[in-house]
C-alpha positions in Angstrom: 74.8 -14.4 -167.0 71.8 -13.1 -168.8 70.7 -16.7 -169.6 71.1 -17.6 -165.9 69.0 -14.6 -164.8 66.3 -15.5 -167.3 66.1 -19.1 -166.1 65.9 -17.9 -162.5 63.1 -15.5 -163.3 61.2 -18.1 -165.2 61.6 -20.5 -162.3 60.2 -17.9 -159.9 57.3 -17.1 -162.2 56.5 -20.9 -162.5 56.6 -21.4 -158.7 54.4 -18.3 -158.2 51.9 -19.5 -160.7 51.8 -22.9 -159.2 50.9 -21.4 -155.9 48.4 -18.8 -157.1 47.4 -19.2 -160.7 44.7 -21.4 -162.1 42.1 -21.8 -164.8 38.4 -21.7 -164.4 38.4 -25.5 -164.7 40.9 -25.8 -161.8 38.7 -23.5 -159.7 35.7 -25.6 -160.5 37.7 -28.7 -159.6 38.8 -27.2 -156.3 35.2 -26.2 -155.5 34.1 -29.8 -156.4 36.7 -31.3 -154.1 35.7 -29.0 -151.3 32.1 -30.0 -151.8 33.0 -33.7 -151.6 34.9 -33.0 -148.4 31.9 -31.2 -146.8 29.9 -32.9 -144.1 26.7 -34.6 -145.4 25.1 -33.8 -142.0 25.4 -30.1 -142.6 25.8 -29.5 -146.4 23.1 -30.2 -149.0 25.4 -31.0 -151.9 27.5 -33.3 -149.7 24.3 -35.0 -148.5 23.1 -35.7 -152.1 26.5 -37.1 -153.1 26.8 -39.3 -150.1 23.2 -40.6 -150.6 23.8 -41.1 -154.4 20.4 -39.7 -155.3 18.9 -36.3 -156.2 15.2 -36.3 -155.2 13.1 -34.1 -157.4 9.4 -33.4 -157.8 6.9 -35.2 -160.0 3.4 -33.9 -160.8 0.9 -36.5 -162.1 -0.6 -35.8 -165.5 1.0 -32.4 -166.3 1.9 -32.9 -170.0 4.2 -32.2 -171.6 6.2 -31.2 -168.5 5.5 -34.1 -166.3 4.1 -37.5 -167.2 4.2 -41.1 -166.1 5.7 -43.8 -168.3 3.1 -46.5 -168.6 4.3 -50.0 -167.9 7.8 -48.9 -166.6 9.3 -51.4 -164.2 11.2 -50.1 -161.2 14.9 -51.1 -161.4 15.9 -53.7 -158.9 19.2 -51.9 -158.1 17.7 -48.4 -157.6 18.8 -46.3 -154.7 15.4 -44.5 -154.7 13.3 -45.0 -151.6 10.2 -47.1 -151.9 8.0 -44.0 -151.6 9.8 -42.4 -154.6 9.4 -42.9 -158.3 12.5 -43.9 -160.3 13.8 -42.1 -163.4 12.5 -44.6 -165.9 8.9 -44.3 -164.5 8.6 -40.6 -165.4 9.2 -38.3 -168.3 8.4 -34.8 -169.6 10.4 -31.6 -169.8 10.5 -30.9 -166.1 11.4 -34.5 -165.1 14.1 -34.7 -167.8 15.6 -31.5 -166.5 15.7 -33.1 -163.0 17.5 -36.2 -164.6 19.9 -33.9 -166.3 20.9 -32.2 -163.1 21.1 -35.5 -161.2 23.5 -36.8 -163.9 25.6 -33.6 -163.6 25.9 -34.3 -159.8 26.8 -37.9 -160.5 23.7 -39.4 -158.8 20.5 -41.2 -159.6 17.3 -39.1 -160.1 14.4 -40.0 -157.9 11.0 -38.3 -157.6 8.7 -37.4 -154.7 5.0 -36.5 -155.3 3.9 -33.8 -153.0 1.2 -31.3 -153.9 2.3 -28.1 -155.7 1.1 -26.1 -152.7 3.5 -28.1 -150.5 6.3 -27.3 -152.9 5.8 -23.6 -152.9 5.2 -23.4 -149.1 8.7 -24.4 -148.3 9.5 -26.4 -145.1 9.9 -29.6 -147.1 11.4 -31.5 -144.1 14.2 -32.8 -146.4 11.8 -35.1 -148.2 13.0 -33.9 -151.6 16.0 -31.8 -152.7 14.9 -29.7 -155.6 11.6 -29.0 -157.4 11.4 -28.6 -161.2 7.7 -28.0 -161.6 7.6 -25.2 -164.2 7.3 -22.8 -161.3 8.6 -19.3 -161.9 11.0 -17.1 -160.0 9.0 -14.5 -158.1 9.4 -12.3 -155.1 6.8 -14.1 -153.0 8.5 -17.5 -153.4 11.9 -16.0 -152.7 10.9 -15.6 -149.1 10.8 -19.4 -148.6 12.8 -20.9 -151.5 16.1 -20.4 -153.2 15.9 -19.8 -156.9 18.3 -21.5 -159.4 19.1 -20.6 -163.0 15.8 -20.6 -164.9 15.7 -23.5 -167.3 13.2 -22.1 -169.8 11.0 -19.0 -170.3 7.2 -19.5 -170.7 4.6 -17.1 -172.3 1.2 -17.2 -170.5 -2.2 -16.6 -172.1 -5.9 -16.7 -171.4 -7.7 -19.8 -172.7 -11.5 -19.7 -173.3 -14.1 -22.1 -174.5 -13.9 -22.7 -178.2 -17.4 -21.1 -178.6 -16.8 -18.2 -176.2 -17.7 -14.7 -177.4 -14.4 -13.4 -176.0 -12.0 -12.5 -178.7 -9.5 -10.3 -176.7 -8.2 -10.0 -173.2 -10.3 -6.9 -172.7 -13.4 -9.0 -173.2 -12.6 -10.7 -169.9 -12.9 -7.5 -167.8 -14.9 -8.3 -164.6 -15.2 -12.0 -165.6 -14.4 -15.1 -163.6 -10.9 -16.2 -164.5 -9.2 -19.3 -163.3 -5.6 -19.9 -162.2 -3.8 -22.6 -160.3 -3.4 -22.0 -156.6 0.0 -20.9 -155.3 1.0 -20.2 -158.9 2.4 -17.0 -160.5 -0.9 -16.8 -162.4 -2.8 -16.3 -159.2 -0.5 -13.6 -158.1 -0.7 -12.0 -161.5 -4.5 -11.7 -161.5 -4.3 -10.3 -157.9 -1.8 -7.6 -159.2 0.8 -9.0 -156.8 3.3 -10.8 -159.1 6.9 -9.5 -159.0 9.6 -11.2 -161.1 13.0 -9.5 -160.5 14.1 -7.7 -163.6 10.8 -8.1 -165.4 8.1 -5.5 -166.0 4.6 -6.8 -165.4 1.2 -5.2 -166.0 -2.2 -6.9 -165.6 -4.1 -6.6 -168.9 -7.6 -7.5 -167.5 -9.6 -5.2 -165.3 -11.3 -6.4 -162.1 -10.9 -10.2 -162.7 -12.9 -12.5 -160.4 -10.3 -15.0 -159.4 -11.1 -18.7 -159.2 -8.3 -21.1 -158.1 -7.7 -24.7 -158.8 -5.0 -27.1 -157.4 -3.7 -27.8 -160.9 -4.3 -26.5 -164.4 -6.2 -29.5 -165.9 -9.4 -29.0 -164.0 -9.3 -25.3 -164.5 -8.9 -25.6 -168.2 -11.7 -28.1 -168.3 -13.9 -25.7 -166.5 -13.1 -23.0 -169.0 -13.9 -25.3 -171.9 -17.3 -26.1 -170.3 -18.1 -22.4 -169.8 -18.1 -22.7 -166.0 -15.6 -19.8 -165.9 -14.9 -17.0 -168.4 -11.2 -18.1 -169.0 -8.3 -19.8 -167.5 -4.8 -18.2 -167.4 -2.1 -20.8 -168.1 1.3 -21.3 -169.6 1.1 -21.5 -173.4 2.4 -25.1 -173.7 0.0 -26.4 -171.0 -3.1 -24.9 -172.7 -1.9 -26.1 -176.1 -1.4 -29.6 -174.8 -5.0 -29.7 -173.6 -6.2 -28.5 -177.0 -4.2 -31.2 -178.7 -5.9 -33.7 -176.4 -9.2 -32.6 -177.8 -10.3 -30.2 -175.1 -12.5 -27.5 -176.7 -10.5 -24.4 -175.9 -9.2 -21.4 -177.8 -6.3 -19.2 -176.9 -6.8 -15.4 -176.8 -4.0 -13.5 -178.8 -2.8 -11.1 -176.1 0.2 -12.2 -174.0 -0.4 -11.8 -170.3 3.2 -12.2 -169.1 6.3 -14.3 -169.5 7.7 -16.1 -166.6 11.0 -17.9 -165.8 10.7 -21.4 -164.2 13.4 -22.3 -161.8 14.5 -25.3 -159.8 13.4 -24.5 -156.3 15.5 -25.3 -153.2 14.1 -25.2 -149.7 15.5 -22.4 -147.5 14.5 -24.2 -144.3 16.3 -27.5 -144.8 18.7 -26.6 -142.0 21.6 -27.5 -144.4 24.1 -25.3 -146.1 22.8 -24.9 -149.7 25.3 -22.5 -151.3 27.4 -25.1 -153.0 24.4 -27.0 -154.2 22.7 -24.0 -155.7 25.9 -22.9 -157.4 26.5 -26.4 -158.8 22.9 -26.6 -160.1 23.3 -23.2 -161.8 26.5 -24.4 -163.5 24.8 -27.6 -164.8 21.8 -25.7 -166.2 23.8 -23.0 -167.7 26.1 -25.5 -169.4 23.0 -27.4 -170.7 21.7 -24.1 -172.1 25.0 -23.2 -173.8 25.6 -26.6 -175.4 22.0 -27.0 -176.7 20.9 -29.9 -174.5 18.0 -28.1 -172.9 16.9 -26.6 -176.3 16.8 -30.1 -177.7 14.6 -31.2 -174.8 12.4 -28.2 -175.3 11.9 -29.0 -179.0 11.2 -32.6 -178.2 8.4 -31.9 -175.7 7.1 -28.6 -176.9 8.0 -28.5 -180.5 9.7 -25.2 -180.1 12.6 -23.4 -178.3 11.6 -22.0 -174.9 15.1 -22.2 -173.6 17.2 -19.5 -175.4 15.2 -16.6 -173.8 15.9 -18.0 -170.3 19.6 -18.4 -170.9 20.0 -14.6 -170.8 18.3 -14.2 -167.4 20.8 -13.0 -164.9 20.2 -15.2 -161.8 22.9 -13.3 -159.9 20.9 -10.1 -160.2 17.9 -11.2 -158.2 19.6 -10.4 -155.0 19.1 -13.6 -153.1 21.6 -14.6 -150.4 22.1 -18.4 -150.4 23.3 -19.8 -147.1 
């Protein structure tokens, strides 16, 4: 009798668990199945999977984050539109991150080439799906864009001409300082930069802001003494120095930011499943060392580990 009761109890437990229990993997599988069943006309993730491509953002001549591959031939069987670059035509840390996410989604990576100002303005008109452009999470952008798990963390410094008399950030008080337009650096110098969960203090008094569309021309202007300094991500300034541009980095850190893959809020499509899946792919690539290896390949150092600890759920965005 005891054996029979035990068997019955075990059967009841098994049936209950079959109906209501499950591992994290099974939950992820269920979410994936649901995403595949969603309507491509209304859901961003379903649209990407139906199309077979993830369209990212490529910036010309932004080493080591974004670069063209000279002589690369466009594959004959690509699904990318004629106006888009194919994965083999571009490289760099940002572009390789886009390729990593595309692979995680089971699609081909393609690249659009809008201006950075267009990217940060939102209202993309569904011309691209996500933008990895070393752009940080910040409160201003969160009004127009969804943020995803930051893929690396970047220190930002002032770069001055090699023969500049400036030796410290305080030497730049009241001077003309360059920054890229629509970048976190511009907001920082204006005293308006807010990164959720990060304390920020401007370490130069009364800077005279000069904006440039991209960092290259601004760093060149600093090297020629046309402006007192240019505020840029450490790897961007270092790449220009390695190219032979006559610049010197001041020792004081201005701030650290957390670049994210941006998703347009105004696409008209449901983005919750897409953003969640991107977060999972990036977090896995941080945990298994894939992104760290890419960081060491392109930057010669690990910029990823610090970003892995950033709590994307704590920024308070509501993804629809």
